[in-house]
N, C-alpha and C positions, 0 to 999 in steps of 0.2 A: 716341448723344444721343438719349434717345426723346422723339417729337414731344409738345408741349402739348396738342394734340388728345387726346390719350389719355388724360389725366386723365380725362375724362368719360364712360370706358368702363371700367370694372373688369373686364369679362370676359376671360378669359387662354384663351390659344392652348395645346394640350395639349402640353406637352416631349417631342419624340420621345427624348431623349438621357437622360432621368430614367424614361421609361414603363418601368412594371415588366409590363405586358402585352405579349406577344408577337403577331405575327401569326398563329402558328400559334392561340392561344389566341382571339381574336377572332374568326377564320373558324370554328373550332369551334364555339363559341357562335352564331355568324350561320349555321351550315348547319342547324339547326335550324327557323330562323325562315320563316314564310311570307312571302314579300317580293313586295308589287304593284310593277312594272316601274316606275312612275310615282310620284313624291313629290309631297305635296301641293302642293308649290310648284311651278308650273309649269316653272321656271328650271333645274330637275333633271334636265330632259329633256336631248337631245342638242341642242346647239347649232349646228346647221345649217340652220336657217332660210333660205329665201331670201326670204322672207314678208315683206318690206320696200318700205317707199313707194320711189316710181318714183327720187326726186329725192334720196334718202339718201345722201350719202356721208359715210362712217364714218373714224375715224381708222384710220391701219395699224396693227393688232395682229399683232405678228410673234408671239404664241404659243400660236396658235391651233392646234389638234391637227387633224389631215388625216388621213383614211384611209391605212393602209399600203401603199407605192406595191406594187403587184401586177405581176411583169413574166410569170412564168408562175407559174399557180395551183398549189399543192400537191394532189397526186390524192388525199392522205391526211385533206384538211381535211374534205370530207362526212361521212366514218368517225368523224372526232372530235367533231364537232360532235352527232352521232346518240348517240354514247357520252356524250358532259356532259349532254345533253337526257335521258337516261336515267338519268343519277345523280343527278338532281336529285330524285328520288323515294327514294336510298338514306337508309339511319335515319343514318347516319354519316358526316364528311367522311373518315375515315380508309379505311371500306369504300370509296367512290368513290375515293380516291389509288391503293388498293392495286388496283382493278379497271383502274384505266386503266394502272399500270405493266404489269399482266398482259397488256394490247394489243400487237399486231403494229406498233403506230405509233410512229414514230420522229421525235421531236421535233426541232425546228431552230428557229433563231429567227424567220424569215420567217412559218413555220407558225404559232408561238405566238402572235405580232401579229396574223396574220390574225382567227384566231379570236378571239380579246380584241375586236378591231373587231366582229365581227361579232355577238359577244352583248354587248355595251356596253350594252344595255337592260337585261339579266340579269345584273346584279353578282356575284351569288353563282356564277354559273357559269362566266363570265369569271375569275373569281379562282381557282376551281378549276384554268382551262386554264393563269395563271398561273403557279401554285405546282406544277404537273406541270412547266409548261417550265422553271422556277429549278431543281428538283429534279436536270435533266439538264442545266445549265449553258447554258439556249437565254434567259435574262433578263438583256439588256442595259439600258444608260442608258433609252434608246427605250422599252424593254418596261414598264420601271418606270411611267417619265413616263406613257404608255396607260392603265397598270392605276389610276395616282394618278389620272387626270382620269376614269375613270370609276367611281371610287370616292366621289371630289370629286360629280359629277354625281348620285348617290343619297344625299348625304349622309352617306356612310360615313368621316367626316373622322379617327377615330380609327384606324382602318387605314390611310386613305392616311399618316397621321404616321407607324405603324410601318413603312411601304417607304421613308420619304424616310431614317428611322432605318437602316436595312439598307443603302440607298445608301450613306450617310455611312461606316459603318463597313466597305464593301465598297471604300472609296477611291473612291467614283464620284462624278461631278461633281452635285450636289443643285439646282444653279443653278436651272435651267429647271424641275425638279420644284416649287420654290419659289414660281415664278411660276405654275405652272398653280393652285396652292393658293391664291394671293392673288387670282387669276381665280375658282376654283370658290367661294370663301367670298363675293365678291363678287355673284356668280350666285344664290348661295343667299340674298341678301337680309341679309347679315351683312356690312357693311363695315368692322365693329370688328374682327372676326376677320381680314380682309382688311389691316387696317393692322398689326396686332399680328404678322402672319406674315411683315411686312415687317422688323419688327425681329428676329423671331427667326433672320434669316438669319446675324445676327453670332454665335449658337450654333453655327453651321456651319462658322466662321471665313471668311464671307463678307461683305466689308463691303458695307451697304445704298448702292449708287452712283448716279450719277445716271440708269442705266439700270433699275433695279430703282425707282427712285423713279418713272421715267415708267410701267412698266407698273402700278404701284400706281394712279396716277392716272386711267391708262386704264381700268384694271377698273374702279374706281369710279363713273367716266362712264359708260361702257358699259352698266351696268347700273342706272343712274337716279341714282347715289347722287352728284350732279353739285355739290349746295352742299358736301356733305363733301369732295368732292375740292378744291375751291375755296379753302374753310378752311384744308385741310391745305398747298396751295402757299403761299397767303401767309402762314401763319404761320412756314413754314419756308425764308421768302426767305432768308435769311442762310445758311442751310446749300447752298441749290438756287437758286440766284438766279434771279430771273423772268424770263424771253424770250418771244418770239413764239410757240415750239413748245409752251410749256407752257400760254400761254392760249389756243392753237389746241386744245387737248384738251378745255380748260373750255368753250368755243366748239361745239365739235361736240356735247358735251353737251348743251348747252342747245339747240343749233340742229336737231340731229339726233337725237337720244333723246328729249328731251322736249318739243321744238319749244316755249320758250317765248320768244316774240320780246323780251318785256319784259324777261329777263332777261340774253338776249344782249346787248342795247343797253347795258346797265348794264356787263357785261362789257366791249364794247367801248370805252364810255368810260373803265372803270379802266385800260386798256392804254394811253390817252392821257395817265393821270394820274400812271403809271409810266413814262413815255417813252420807250413799248413802240410802235414802227410797225407798222400791221396788214400783211401780208405775203399772197401772193396765196392762200394757205391761208384765213387770215382773212377774206378777202374772199368766196372759194367758200361757206365755210359758212354765212355771213350771206345770202348769195342764194339759197343751199338753204332756209333758214329762212323768209326772206320768200316764195320763191314756192310753200312747202309752205302756207302761210296765205292762197294766192290773193293777194298782194300784189303786182301786176304794177309798179306805180310805183316801189316801192322798190328791185325787183327789177332794173331796168331803171336806175334811177340808179345805183345801185351797180356795176355792169355796167360804166356810161360810167365812173366815177368810178375804177375798177379799172384800164381801159386809160390813163386819162391818168395814173396815176401809176406807169407803165411796167411792170405785169405784165399778163402775155401769160393770156386767159383758158382754163382747161382744158378738157377734154370734160366736167367735173360740172357747172361753169358753164352750156353750151349746154344741157344736158339740163335744169337747173334751168328756164332761159329757155322751153326748149319745151315744159316742163312746165305752168309759168303762164300761158302763152300759150293752148295748147289747152283749160288750165280755165276761161280766161276770154273763151273762144268767137273766139279771134284764130287760127284754123288757119292763113289765108295768112302771117300773120307769124311763124307757128311755122316755116312753110317758108323764109320768108326767112332765120331763124336758121341752118337747115341748109345754106343756099347759104353763109353765110358762115362757117359751122364748115369747109365745106369749101376756102374760099379761103384760110382760115388755115392749111391743110394737116392737119386733123383730119377723120377720115373717123366719120359717123353709128356708132353700133354699137348691140347690142340693146337697152340700157338705152335710147339715145336715142329709139328708135320707140317703147319700152315707154312712156316719158315722156308720149307722145302718144294713144296706145291707154288707158292707165288713164283720164285723166280725160273722154274720149269714149266709153267706157263707163258711167262712175258717171254722165254725161248722157243715157245710153240712146242715145245716136248709134252704136248695134253695127255698123251699113251703111257709115259713115266708119270706122271702127275698123278693119273688115276692109279695108277699101281702102287704110288705111295697113299692115296687115298683108303685104297682098299687095305693096306696095312693097320692105317688109322683106324678104319671101323673093326677091324680082326680085334684090336688091344680096347674096344669097347667106346671107343670116342667118336664122338657125334661129329659131322662138319659142323662148324660155325659160320655167321655171316662172312668173314673174313676168307674162309675157304671158298665160297661162292663166288665172293668177289676176285680171289686170284684167278679162278677158272673161267670168267669174263675176259682176261687177256686172250686168251687162245682160242675163241669160237666165234663161228662166223652170226650171220642174223637168225638161224634158226636155232643154233647151239643157245645163244644168247637168251631168246625165246625159252628153251627148253630150262635153261639155269633158274630163270625169273621164276618159272612155274614151279620149279624143286625148294626154292627159297618161300615161296607162298606156303607151298605145301606142310614145309617143315616152321610155318609160324616166324621165318627169320627175316622179316622184310619181304621184298624189297624197300629201299628206304631212298629219299630224295638223293642222298650220296649215290647211291647206286647206280641211277640214270644221270647224274654229271657223269659219272666215268664212262657210260655206255655212250652216250652222246658225244664226247670228248673224244671216244675211240674211233667211232665211226666217220667223224670230222677229220680225224689226223688220216685215217685209211682213204679220204677222199670220196665217201659214200654218203652224202647229205639225203639220199632218197628212204635210207635204211635209218638215219637221225629221226627224220620225220615221221617215220612208223612207229619207231621207240617212242617218241612224243604221245602218238595214239595210244600206245599201250599204258601210258604213266595211269591215267583214269582208270583203266581196268583194274590195276594193282593199287587204287584208292590212292594214290599219290598225287599231292597236290604240288604244282609247281610253283618255284617261288621266283624271286628277282634274279639269282644265280643260275636257274635253270633258263629263264627267259633269255639273260644275256649269252649263256652259251650257245643256245640255238640261235638268235638273230645274227650274232658275231660266225658263227659257225656258215649259214645260210649265205651271208653276205659275201665273206671271202672266198665261197664255192661259186660266187656268180648267180645265186638262185635271189636275185636282188628283189623282185617282185614279193615272195613269198615273204621275205626279210623283212621287208617294211609289213607285211601283213601281223606278224606276228609281234614287230614291235609296237605297232598301232593296238593289237590285242593287251601287250604289257601294260602300256599307259592306261588303256580303259579299268584295267584292273586295280589302279591304283600305284603302281609301283614308280618310283619318283625315277626321272629322264637321268639315262647314263648318256655323259657327253661324248664316250669312245663312240658309241654307236648311233649315236645322231651323226656325229663324225663319219664314221665307215659308210652309212647310209646315202650322204649328201656327197662324197668322194666323188665316185663316176659320173656324176652332174660335171663335178669340176672340171673333169677330164676331158667328158666328150658327152656330146647333147645327145646321144643315141644311145651309149654305151647301156644305160639301164634296161633296154628292150630287147638284148641279146638272151640268146639262151643259154643256157646254164654251162653247156659243153665248152661254148666259144670263150668262155673268160678263162684266163689260167687262175687254177684252185691254188689258194693259199694254205697250209696246214695250220691250227690253230695250238694252241698250247695244251699238251696231255693235261685233262680234267682232273688226273689222279693225284698229282702234285698241288700242293698250297702254293698259292701266289708269295712269290720272294717277297719280305719285308725289307724295303727300304732303310739302310740304317748306317752309321758311318762306320766305316773300319777300324777308327783308332778313338779310344777316350781319353779325353784331355786330362793331362795328367796334374793340372791346377787345381780340378775339380775335385780331386779324391782327397 
């Protein structure tokens, strides 16, 4: 039975069971195309960022793709990777496959999975490795799932559906593969296709059960489509009865993904309307939301209410409390919370100390943050990527380079998100010259700029008055195969519209505008009220 919600979204998901295009045909076409590894949508990139707010508790997400377990690395892997990268310049996929088959490398399931993971940012080469492994019988369900995830990351959904069809025809389980497709469509900003993929499960003789429904709701919320997820949950309450777990998924979306306290309060009241009692997870999400917004009073109020109702606060609650206390300059009270944690049998972890370090760094109290870091190390807790990201708030250009070197030495990055934040920080501080220096450092740290980096750089340079440089990097972005960005084109042409000579002036002669902070996610447009008639 389809959801009424789908009536408003006529787009369809390709049917892999009736598709006339084979995987071979699709790949042969794709082999000739030049493909830049990053899509215009930043969500097409790898989803392994640890660049999150310090008090962000997210709903457990059981279908995340993790690196293949490596016990003993295959000595053949470097040679295989070298061959695959050479084959990228071959004129045809057939020629590349023939050369692979002639090599002395012996395919194993572990080797194929490991190589696909290593090449996850270069989907064509990863797919070539997959096909080679499949020919030698080294592609099981996990290999298919990993390849489907890689293709989904790059928006190659038709090819992913062909693999699901092959899985189905080989009598292998397609359930997890379907969950990955639901997730990747949501990550690509296409909630409608996520919903339709949920219904497509019936074509594979799978019942869209409560687990699948929960996966759909979580995926939608995870990528900012919280309103759609809430509407689907309410519209289908007869098929999937409402409960605290379902509402907690929605609360998590409003509280930790979009951080919209008005909507979170509305959902909290709606739980009461449906006679659903908030549980410990509900309180955890609400306290997290209040703490992120610096609302100390309501954070502590809900903490007390939670305990009165018999719910034991978990470490996430205490992390939220120390964050808001440190943010509101109540460091002694934050230390008292650490004592309460220990009394309750909980030990502060890295996230706990990061929750204190970050607001101190944001307030440029770097010395106090270093004292907390020393305490953290004394308790045998090593700095995490998030720790280093926090310290980036309060340092100058030289300090930034020092932290980047520490991150590299500790094998904790830096990653693409790290440089996004740094670029945003220097543009906000009206220091475009330092932003350009950091751009040059990306290559040293082996971070390849994607569309989001180019957009940040070009927009920042243009708003700082460095129009010649902005156009130079805009042309470079287009030459890399990144799709045109209308707002950048308009921004670069704007001075020409207002003044025939403005673009020739020096950077210091034009008033600089501060771009949005890169640390914060772009706010998702959404309606404030959900039409009650659709519920």
